[in-house]
C-alpha positions as CSV (number, residue, x, y, z in Angstrom):
1,X,5.0,-82.8,-9.1
2,X,4.4,-80.8,-6.0
3,X,3.1,-77.2,-6.3
4,X,3.5,-74.9,-3.4
5,X,0.3,-73.1,-2.4
6,X,0.0,-69.5,-1.2
7,X,1.9,-68.7,1.9
8,X,4.4,-71.6,1.4
9,X,7.1,-69.7,-0.4
10,X,10.5,-69.9,1.3
11,X,11.4,-66.9,3.5
12,X,14.0,-64.5,2.1
13,X,16.9,-63.8,4.4
14,X,16.6,-60.5,6.3
15,X,18.8,-57.7,5.1
16,X,22.0,-57.3,7.1
17,X,21.4,-53.9,8.7
18,X,24.8,-54.0,10.5
19,X,26.6,-53.6,7.2
20,X,27.1,-50.0,6.2
21,X,25.8,-48.8,2.8
22,X,28.3,-48.2,0.0
23,X,30.2,-44.9,0.5
24,X,29.0,-44.4,4.1
25,X,32.5,-43.2,5.1
26,X,32.0,-40.1,2.8
27,X,28.6,-39.0,4.2
28,X,28.5,-35.2,4.5
29,X,31.7,-34.6,2.7
30,X,31.8,-32.2,-0.2
31,X,31.4,-33.9,-3.6
32,X,29.2,-36.7,-2.2
33,X,25.4,-37.0,-2.0
34,X,23.4,-39.1,0.5
35,X,20.4,-40.8,-1.2
36,X,17.0,-39.7,0.1
37,X,13.6,-41.4,-0.2
38,X,12.2,-41.1,-3.7
39,X,15.6,-40.3,-5.3
40,X,16.6,-41.7,-8.7
41,X,20.0,-41.4,-10.4
42,X,18.4,-38.8,-12.8
43,X,17.3,-36.7,-9.8
44,X,20.7,-37.0,-8.1
45,X,22.3,-35.9,-11.4
46,X,20.0,-32.9,-11.8
47,X,20.6,-31.8,-8.2
48,X,24.4,-32.2,-8.6
49,X,24.6,-30.7,-12.1
50,X,26.1,-34.0,-13.4
51,X,24.9,-36.5,-16.1
52,X,23.3,-39.5,-14.3
53,X,25.3,-41.9,-16.6
54,X,28.6,-40.4,-15.3
55,X,27.3,-40.8,-11.7
56,X,26.7,-44.5,-12.4
57,X,30.3,-44.9,-13.7
58,X,31.9,-43.0,-10.9
59,X,30.0,-45.0,-8.3
60,X,30.6,-48.4,-10.0
61,X,26.9,-49.2,-10.0
62,X,25.8,-52.4,-11.7
63,X,22.2,-51.2,-12.0
64,X,21.3,-47.5,-12.1
65,X,17.8,-48.4,-10.9
66,X,19.0,-49.8,-7.6
67,X,20.1,-47.3,-5.1
68,X,19.2,-47.3,-1.4
69,X,18.2,-44.6,1.0
70,X,21.3,-43.6,3.0
71,X,23.7,-44.7,0.3
72,X,26.4,-42.1,-0.4
73,X,27.2,-41.4,-4.0
74,X,30.2,-39.5,-5.5
75,X,28.8,-36.5,-7.5
76,X,32.2,-35.1,-8.7
77,X,34.5,-36.8,-11.1
78,X,37.2,-39.0,-9.4
79,X,40.3,-37.0,-8.8
80,X,38.6,-33.6,-9.1
81,X,38.6,-31.3,-6.1
82,X,35.1,-31.3,-4.7
83,X,35.4,-27.7,-3.4
84,X,35.7,-26.5,-7.0
85,X,32.6,-28.2,-8.2
């Protein structure tokens, strides 16, 4: 049995920064919200007047605890006119 000592853990691959974040094409559009540092789904829900659980569904998020700064989230129901929200 070989036990790796400190500092011998395999390096994790670097994040691919050339790949746009989910929803980036909707940045700045009505009905969408760009995640800021410190945001949580609950905070985004409060700011948009929506239930955070609905936001998770509308954005097809696997884990509500994993959102990234710069990610663009839908904050109006699919098919609803954003200008009326």
